[in-house]
C-alpha positions as CSV (number, residue, x, y, z in Angstrom):
1,M,-62.1,-185.7,-163.7
2,A,-60.5,-189.1,-163.2
3,M,-57.3,-189.7,-165.2
4,R,-57.3,-192.5,-167.8
5,Q,-55.1,-195.5,-167.3
6,T,-52.7,-195.9,-170.2
7,P,-50.9,-199.2,-170.1
8,L,-47.5,-199.8,-171.8
9,T,-47.7,-202.7,-174.1
10,C,-44.7,-205.0,-174.3
11,S,-44.7,-207.0,-177.6
12,G,-42.3,-209.7,-178.7
13,H,-44.0,-213.0,-177.7
14,T,-45.9,-214.9,-180.3
15,R,-48.1,-217.0,-178.1
16,P,-49.9,-216.7,-174.7
17,V,-47.9,-215.3,-171.8
18,V,-48.5,-217.5,-168.8
19,D,-46.1,-216.4,-166.1
20,L,-44.0,-213.4,-165.1
21,A,-41.8,-212.4,-162.2
22,F,-39.8,-209.3,-161.0
23,S,-36.4,-209.2,-159.4
24,E,-35.8,-207.1,-156.3
25,I,-34.5,-203.5,-156.8
26,T,-30.8,-203.6,-157.9
27,P,-28.3,-200.8,-158.5
28,Y,-29.5,-200.9,-162.1
29,G,-33.2,-200.8,-161.4
30,Y,-35.3,-203.9,-161.4
31,F,-36.1,-206.5,-164.0
32,M,-38.9,-208.7,-165.3
33,I,-38.9,-212.1,-166.8
34,S,-41.8,-213.6,-168.7
35,A,-42.8,-217.2,-169.6
36,C,-44.6,-217.9,-172.8
37,K,-45.9,-220.8,-174.8
38,D,-43.7,-219.8,-177.6
39,G,-40.8,-221.3,-175.7
40,K,-38.8,-218.1,-175.6
41,P,-38.7,-216.5,-172.1
42,M,-37.7,-212.8,-172.2
43,L,-35.9,-210.4,-169.9
44,R,-37.0,-206.8,-169.7
45,Q,-36.3,-203.6,-167.8
46,G,-39.0,-203.5,-165.1
47,E,-39.7,-199.8,-165.0
48,T,-40.2,-199.4,-168.8
49,G,-40.8,-202.9,-170.2
50,D,-37.9,-202.4,-172.6
51,W,-36.7,-205.7,-174.0
52,I,-33.2,-206.7,-172.9
53,G,-32.9,-210.2,-174.3
54,T,-34.4,-213.6,-175.0
55,F,-33.3,-216.9,-173.4
56,L,-32.9,-219.5,-176.2
57,G,-32.8,-223.2,-175.6
58,H,-36.2,-224.6,-174.7
59,K,-37.9,-226.9,-177.1
60,G,-41.4,-226.5,-175.8
61,A,-43.8,-224.1,-174.1
62,V,-42.3,-222.3,-171.0
63,W,-44.8,-222.4,-168.1
64,G,-42.9,-220.8,-165.3
65,A,-40.1,-218.2,-164.9
66,T,-38.3,-216.4,-162.1
67,L,-35.3,-214.2,-161.3
68,N,-33.1,-214.3,-158.3
69,S,-33.1,-211.3,-156.1
70,D,-30.3,-209.3,-157.8
71,A,-31.3,-210.4,-161.4
72,T,-28.0,-212.2,-162.1
73,R,-29.8,-215.5,-162.6
74,G,-33.0,-216.6,-164.3
75,A,-34.8,-219.9,-164.1
76,T,-37.5,-221.4,-166.4
77,A,-39.8,-224.4,-166.3
78,A,-40.9,-225.9,-169.6
79,A,-42.9,-228.5,-171.4
80,D,-39.7,-230.1,-172.8
81,F,-39.3,-231.8,-169.4
82,T,-36.5,-229.4,-168.3
83,A,-35.9,-226.6,-165.8
84,K,-33.1,-224.4,-166.9
85,V,-30.9,-221.8,-165.1
86,W,-29.6,-218.9,-167.1
87,D,-27.0,-216.2,-166.7
88,A,-29.3,-213.2,-166.8
89,V,-26.4,-210.9,-167.7
90,S,-25.0,-212.8,-170.7
91,G,-28.1,-214.8,-171.6
92,D,-26.2,-218.1,-171.5
93,E,-27.6,-221.3,-170.2
94,V,-25.9,-222.3,-166.9
95,V,-27.5,-225.7,-166.4
96,S,-30.4,-227.8,-167.5
97,F,-32.2,-230.2,-165.1
98,T,-34.1,-233.0,-166.8
99,H,-37.4,-234.1,-165.3
100,K,-39.8,-237.0,-166.0
101,H,-42.7,-234.7,-167.1
102,I,-43.7,-231.1,-167.9
103,V,-42.2,-228.6,-165.4
104,K,-44.5,-225.9,-164.3
105,T,-42.7,-223.9,-161.6
106,V,-39.3,-222.8,-160.5
107,H,-38.0,-220.7,-157.5
108,F,-34.6,-219.7,-156.1
109,T,-33.7,-219.5,-152.5
110,G,-32.7,-216.1,-151.2
111,D,-29.0,-216.8,-151.6
112,S,-29.5,-218.4,-155.1
113,T,-27.8,-221.6,-154.0
114,K,-30.8,-223.9,-154.5
115,L,-33.6,-224.2,-157.0
116,L,-37.1,-225.6,-156.3
117,T,-39.1,-227.2,-159.1
118,G,-42.5,-228.8,-159.5
119,G,-44.6,-230.0,-162.3
120,Q,-46.9,-232.7,-163.8
121,D,-45.1,-235.6,-162.2
122,K,-46.4,-234.4,-158.8
123,I,-43.0,-234.3,-157.2
124,L,-41.1,-231.3,-155.8
125,R,-37.4,-231.2,-156.3
126,I,-34.6,-229.2,-154.7
127,Y,-31.5,-228.8,-156.8
128,D,-28.1,-227.7,-155.4
129,L,-26.9,-225.0,-157.7
130,E,-23.3,-225.4,-156.4
131,K,-23.3,-229.1,-157.2
132,H,-25.0,-229.5,-160.5
133,E,-24.3,-233.2,-160.8
134,A,-25.8,-234.1,-157.4
135,D,-29.2,-235.8,-157.3
136,P,-32.0,-233.5,-156.2
137,N,-33.9,-233.9,-152.9
138,E,-37.5,-234.9,-153.6
139,L,-40.7,-234.2,-151.8
140,S,-43.7,-236.4,-152.6
141,G,-47.3,-236.2,-151.5
142,H,-49.4,-234.4,-154.1
143,H,-51.8,-236.5,-156.1
144,S,-51.9,-234.3,-159.2
145,G,-49.6,-231.9,-161.0
146,V,-47.9,-229.1,-159.1
147,R,-48.9,-225.7,-160.3
148,K,-46.8,-223.5,-158.0
149,A,-44.0,-224.0,-155.5
150,V,-42.1,-221.4,-153.5
151,W,-39.6,-221.1,-150.7
152,C,-41.1,-219.4,-147.6
153,N,-40.2,-218.6,-144.0
154,N,-36.7,-217.5,-144.8
155,D,-36.2,-220.6,-147.0
156,A,-36.8,-222.9,-144.0
157,Q,-40.1,-224.1,-145.5
158,I,-41.7,-224.7,-148.9
159,L,-45.3,-224.0,-150.1
160,S,-46.8,-225.9,-152.9
161,V,-50.1,-225.6,-154.8
162,A,-51.3,-228.5,-156.9
163,D,-54.3,-229.5,-159.1
164,D,-55.3,-232.0,-156.4
165,K,-57.1,-229.0,-154.7
166,T,-54.5,-228.8,-151.9
167,V,-51.9,-226.4,-150.6
168,R,-49.1,-228.1,-148.7
169,L,-46.4,-226.7,-146.4
170,W,-43.1,-228.6,-146.1
171,D,-40.1,-228.5,-143.9
172,A,-37.2,-227.8,-146.3
173,R,-34.7,-229.6,-144.0
174,T,-36.5,-232.8,-143.2
175,L,-38.5,-232.8,-146.5
176,E,-41.6,-233.7,-144.5
177,E,-45.1,-232.3,-144.9
178,V,-46.0,-230.0,-142.1
179,K,-49.5,-228.9,-142.9
180,S,-52.0,-229.1,-145.7
181,L,-55.0,-227.1,-146.8
182,D,-58.0,-228.6,-148.8
183,L,-59.9,-226.3,-151.1
184,P,-63.2,-226.8,-152.9
185,V,-61.8,-226.4,-156.4
186,S,-58.3,-226.3,-158.0
187,V,-56.3,-223.2,-157.6
188,S,-55.9,-221.0,-160.7
189,G,-53.2,-218.8,-159.3
190,A,-50.9,-218.3,-156.3
191,E,-48.6,-215.6,-155.0
192,Y,-46.4,-215.7,-151.9
193,Q,-45.5,-212.5,-150.1
194,A,-42.7,-212.8,-147.6
195,E,-43.5,-209.6,-145.8
196,G,-46.2,-210.7,-143.4
197,E,-46.0,-214.3,-144.7
198,I,-49.2,-214.0,-146.9
199,L,-50.3,-216.5,-149.5
200,V,-52.7,-215.2,-152.1
201,L,-54.8,-217.8,-153.9
202,T,-57.4,-217.5,-156.7
203,Y,-60.0,-220.1,-157.5
204,G,-63.3,-219.6,-159.3
205,R,-64.2,-215.9,-158.7
206,T,-62.6,-215.9,-155.3
207,I,-59.5,-214.1,-154.2
208,A,-58.3,-215.5,-150.8
209,F,-55.6,-214.6,-148.4
210,Y,-54.0,-217.1,-146.1
211,N,-51.3,-217.0,-143.4
212,A,-48.5,-218.8,-145.3
213,L,-47.2,-220.6,-142.1
214,S,-50.5,-221.7,-140.5
215,L,-52.5,-222.0,-143.7
216,E,-55.4,-220.2,-141.9
217,L,-57.7,-218.0,-143.9
218,V,-57.2,-214.3,-143.3
219,K,-59.9,-213.0,-145.6
220,S,-61.5,-213.5,-149.0
221,F,-63.7,-211.7,-151.5
222,D,-65.3,-212.4,-154.8
223,A,-64.6,-210.7,-158.2
224,P,-67.1,-210.1,-161.0
225,A,-65.6,-212.8,-163.2
226,R,-63.5,-216.0,-163.0
227,I,-60.1,-214.9,-161.8
228,N,-56.8,-216.6,-162.9
229,T,-54.3,-214.5,-161.0
230,A,-53.9,-211.9,-158.2
231,S,-51.2,-209.8,-156.6
232,L,-51.1,-208.0,-153.3
233,H,-49.5,-204.5,-153.0
234,L,-46.5,-204.5,-150.7
235,E,-48.2,-201.9,-148.5
236,K,-51.3,-204.1,-148.3
237,E,-53.3,-201.2,-149.7
238,C,-54.8,-202.9,-152.7
239,V,-55.0,-206.1,-154.7
240,V,-54.9,-206.4,-158.5
241,A,-56.4,-209.3,-160.3
242,G,-57.2,-210.6,-163.8
243,G,-59.1,-213.4,-165.4
244,D,-61.4,-214.6,-168.2
245,D,-63.1,-211.3,-169.0
246,F,-59.9,-209.7,-170.3
247,K,-60.0,-207.1,-167.5
248,L,-57.6,-206.0,-164.8
249,Y,-59.3,-205.3,-161.4
250,K,-58.1,-203.3,-158.5
251,F,-59.6,-204.0,-155.1
252,D,-59.3,-202.3,-151.7
253,Y,-57.5,-204.9,-149.5
254,A,-59.2,-203.9,-146.3
255,S,-62.7,-203.8,-147.5
256,G,-62.7,-205.9,-150.7
257,D,-64.4,-203.1,-152.6
258,E,-63.7,-202.8,-156.3
259,L,-61.7,-199.5,-156.9
260,E,-61.0,-199.7,-160.6
261,S,-61.2,-202.0,-163.6
262,Y,-59.5,-201.6,-167.0
263,K,-59.7,-203.5,-170.2
264,G,-56.6,-203.5,-172.3
265,H,-55.9,-207.1,-173.2
266,F,-57.6,-209.0,-176.0
267,G,-57.7,-212.3,-174.2
268,P,-57.9,-213.8,-170.7
269,V,-55.3,-212.5,-168.2
270,H,-53.0,-215.4,-167.0
271,C,-50.6,-213.6,-164.7
272,V,-50.3,-210.3,-162.8
273,R,-47.6,-209.1,-160.4
274,F,-46.7,-205.8,-158.6
275,S,-43.3,-204.4,-159.2
276,P,-40.9,-204.4,-156.1
277,D,-41.4,-200.7,-155.5
278,G,-45.2,-201.0,-155.9
279,E,-45.4,-198.3,-158.5
280,L,-46.7,-200.5,-161.3
281,Y,-48.1,-203.9,-162.0
282,A,-47.5,-206.1,-165.0
283,S,-50.0,-208.5,-166.6
284,G,-49.6,-211.3,-169.2
285,S,-52.3,-212.5,-171.4
286,E,-53.6,-215.1,-173.9
287,D,-53.1,-212.3,-176.5
288,G,-49.3,-212.7,-176.3
289,T,-48.6,-209.4,-174.8
290,L,-47.3,-208.0,-171.4
291,R,-48.8,-204.7,-170.2
292,L,-47.5,-202.4,-167.5
293,W,-50.1,-200.5,-165.5
294,Q,-49.6,-197.6,-163.1
295,T,-50.6,-198.2,-159.5
296,T,-51.3,-194.4,-159.1
297,V,-52.7,-193.2,-162.5
298,G,-51.2,-189.9,-163.6
299,K,-48.0,-190.1,-161.6
300,T,-44.7,-189.4,-163.4
301,Y,-42.8,-192.7,-163.4
302,G,-40.8,-194.7,-166.0
303,L,-42.1,-193.8,-169.4
304,W,-45.3,-192.1,-168.0
305,K,-45.2,-188.3,-167.7
306,C,-47.9,-186.5,-165.8
307,V,-48.9,-183.2,-167.4
308,L,-51.0,-181.2,-165.1
309,P,-53.9,-179.0,-166.4
310,E,-52.2,-175.8,-165.4
311,E,-49.1,-176.9,-167.4
312,L,-51.3,-177.5,-170.4
313,N,-52.9,-174.1,-170.0
314,S,-49.5,-172.5,-169.6
315,E,-48.2,-174.2,-172.7
316,S,-51.4,-173.1,-174.5
317,V,-50.9,-169.4,-173.4
318,E,-47.3,-169.4,-174.4
319,S,-48.1,-170.9,-177.9
320,S,-50.9,-168.3,-178.3
321,A,-48.5,-165.5,-177.3
322,A,-45.9,-166.7,-179.7
323,A,-48.4,-166.9,-182.5
324,S,-49.6,-163.4,-181.8
325,Q,-46.1,-162.0,-182.0
326,D,-45.5,-163.8,-185.3
327,V,-48.7,-162.2,-186.7
328,K,-47.7,-158.7,-185.5
329,A,-44.2,-159.2,-187.0
């Protein structure tokens, strides 16, 4: 009999959760940051979802959030026209960068010395985190708001996804556009995976995988509903996705076959990401919650404890024996 998926629910936000990100694995485990329209991004322990703290300072919806690799810094993008960098240990604001419009996306370089931002003013900006007062480098070319922007190719290049139905690859040194990809509709979600240089895009019901450096299509398949977000497992075994029908889907990466689907949220799913060890994936929804789901249902991990049938039988026998002895006594 198949085991039932029991997600862990992370409460605390009061409005839709629109973005989330994990750190790499640190000596203290790994961590998760969430962006929410309530303007209060939160930091949590990744394995359990336990709340650690809330970053206070934004005056509008937070659209994007990220952590640096060792989870010592967080960054957020918000509707108050700012991108902020936070000390993820103390919770203090380190610096706030003012923009000309709503900021939608933030991303650190691997060494945490630069921050990439993008948003509704269509411009990508690179801030030097060692020289806060310096003007940012700007990359122009998109004709609509930037939805997602990430460093790629060991921080030598930048990928950006915008509402102008294009994906663009940039040279981080010359700030020039290298390649562009035209799509039939606007992208609803994007994930970059450095291992293998894979770009995962969702648009309509389609989940598509591109080579991040050539922007050539590797494969694609369709889901049963409109998909807003997807994440590829590090081992390239499976893909998880969520969308407008409140469900989380798991697909076989090789074949595209649907493996599982679960309904746990009470609103459309806006974001989903695998943890850095691949043991779980986290989802954020219109319902204001984050949920953690096991990649392998029934495995003992974090707050999940697997109880095998023989263990249940053993406990039952022991309880019966104890009760029998009590009766005889």
